[in-house]
N, C-alpha and C positions, 0 to 999 in steps of 0.2 A: 549223357542226360544230364549235364550241369553236375556231376559229382567229380570231386578231386581222387581221381584213383589211380592207383599203380598199374601200368600196363606191361610192367616187365619187360619193355624195350629197353637195350643199352642206350645208354645217353648220347652216345656219338650217332646213334641213328634216328634219333629224335627230330621231328620234323623240322628243317630248318627256316629260318625267319629270313633268308638271302631271297630278294625279288628274283634275281637271276636264276639261284637255285630252283626256284620254287617254279618257274618258267620251264625249266629243263624237265622238272616232273612231271607237269601238267602237260608238258608236249609228248612225253614218252608215255604216260597213260592214254592219251587221245588216240595216239598212232596205233596203239594195241588193241584199242576198242574199233577203231576202223578196219583193221587189218583182221580182226579176230585172231590175232596171234601175237607171240613176243617177239619174232625174227625182224628188228628193227634195226637200224645201225647209228652208230654217232651223227652221220653226216644227215641221215633222216630227222632226228633229235633236232639238230642244228638247225636246220631249215624250217622244221615246225615252229621252233620256238623263237627263231631269229637270233639266237645267240651264239657266240663261236663255239664250235666243237671242242676247242681246247681247254675251255672253262669248265666242261665236265670232269676233265682232269682234277684241275683247282678244286671243286666242290667236292666230287665223290671219288676221286682216283681213277677210275675208269668207268667203262660202261657197266659191267656187274655191280658195281658199287652204286652207280644211279638206280640201278634196278632194285639193288635191296634197300636204299632208302625208299623207293618208291613203294615197297612192299611193306616196309615198316610204317610210312605213313597212312596207308589204307588199313593197315590191321590195328593201328593204335586204338582206333573207335571201338572196332570189334571185340577187342582185349577188355578193355573199358567196360563195354556193355555186358561180358560174362560176369563179371565183378558186381556190377550192379543187380543183373537177373538172380546171382547165387544168393543174395542179401533178402531178397523179397520175401514176405511173409506168405507164401502162398505154396500149393502142393507141389511135388515134384511132375506130377503129370502135367500142371499150368506152365512151369517151367521150360519142360519139354517142348510144349507147342510154341511158346514164346521162343524159343531157341531154334527151334526148325524154321519158323517166319524170319526171324532177324537172320540167321546164316544164308538164306534164299534171296532175301533183299540185299545183303551185302554183294552178293555174286551178281544180282542185277544193276547194282551200281557200280560194280568193277569186276565185268566177266573176264576178263584177263587174269584175277586171281590166283585160281589155282594151277594154271599152265605157268604162271611167274614162279610158284611156288616149287613146282616139278622142275622147270628148269635150272632155279638157284640151287635146288637141293642135289639134283642128278647131273649137268652140265657145267655149271660153273665151277669156281675154285672151292676148296675144302672150305676156309673160313667163312665163305656165304653162307654155306650149307650150315654149319654150324651156328651161325647167326640166326637163319630161319628156323632151325630146329628149337632155338632158345625162345625166340620172341613170338612166336606162331603154333608150330605144331604141336609143342610140348604143353605149353598153357591149353591148348583147345583139348587136347587128348585129356590132361588133368581135370577139365571142367567135367567132360564127358565120364570119366570115373567116378567122380565124386557125386553126379547129378544121377547117375545108375544106381550106385551105391545106396542113395538117399531113396529111391523110388523102391528098391527092393526091401529096404528097412521097413518103408510105411506099407510095405503091401500092395504097391500099386505097380510095379514092373516083376515082369518075369526074370530069370536070369540071364544078361547078354554079356557077351566079351564087348568091353570098351573098343579094343581095336577094330573088331568088326562093325560095331556101331559108327564109329568114326568114318571107317572106310563108305560105308553103305550112304550116310548122311551127304558126306562130302562129294562122293563119286555122283550122286544124284544131282548135286548142283551142277556139278562140273559137265556133266553132258548134255544138261539143257542148255546152259549157256553158251559152252565152247564147241559143242556138237551140232548147234543148231544150223550152220551152214551145210552140213552134210545130212542132216534130216530134211532141210527145206529141198535140196535137190531131190531127195528120195521120196519126200511125202508131199511136197508144196506147202508145208506149214510156213506161215509168215515168220516176223521178228518177235521177240520177247516183250510185250509191251506189259503195261502195268497189269492188266487184265490177266495176260497170261500167267503172270507173276503170281498174283493171286488164287487163280487156278491151280498151279502150281503148288502154291503152300498149302494148300486144301488136300490135294493128291497125296503129297509126301507124307503130310501130316496123318493120313487115313494109313498109309502103308505100313509106316513106322509105328505108329500107336498099335494097328492090328495086329502085329507080331509081338509087340513090347509089353503091352496092358496085361495085366491079370484080369480073368473073368470078372471079379469083384468089382474093378476099376473100370472095366468097358460097360458095367451094367450102369453104375452110377454117373459116367458121362454121357452117358447116351439120352438124347432129347427126349422129353415127355410127350405123352401122346402119339 
């Protein structure tokens, strides 16, 4: 949001200014959105970007390096938003609602994000998993710990395990955007439009706030009339 913020991202993973490297990142992103999966090859990326596949090694080392750089690029803005949100002079409940909306909108923009995180954490090499933990998972979980603690101290939140909270919120995002194809076959639901995204924000907000807010906070937050 225009602020100079520390994202916690390693310098070597910072978004590159190289036009060629950016073309490769954009191609990988578009392919994963089109295919609703992270199973893409170097030849797929090269064909989509119009860039020689050999340049992946030059810019990123290998495919996992490219995917790690893509996640770092996509996560950078989201991590900065956490710092911005934390600094706002608003109640923990207001921060929580903005955070829920921000996470869902991020998944709407990058629907492959959580599957990419899972791939880099569990199916790629050790160093890639360590990097993802450092610049994405750990900062997000730390934000949840601080937000929940602030809400409990203010008397707005019930006591909730931060890891379970993280799992609930991120899992809810993951299933809407990555499980949409299976849901479509089973129920006939359509794609995730902007309106669906807005409806889902309201739905997840109601679910999480219903289980997290104290009785006094719920009464204060209830609409008048």
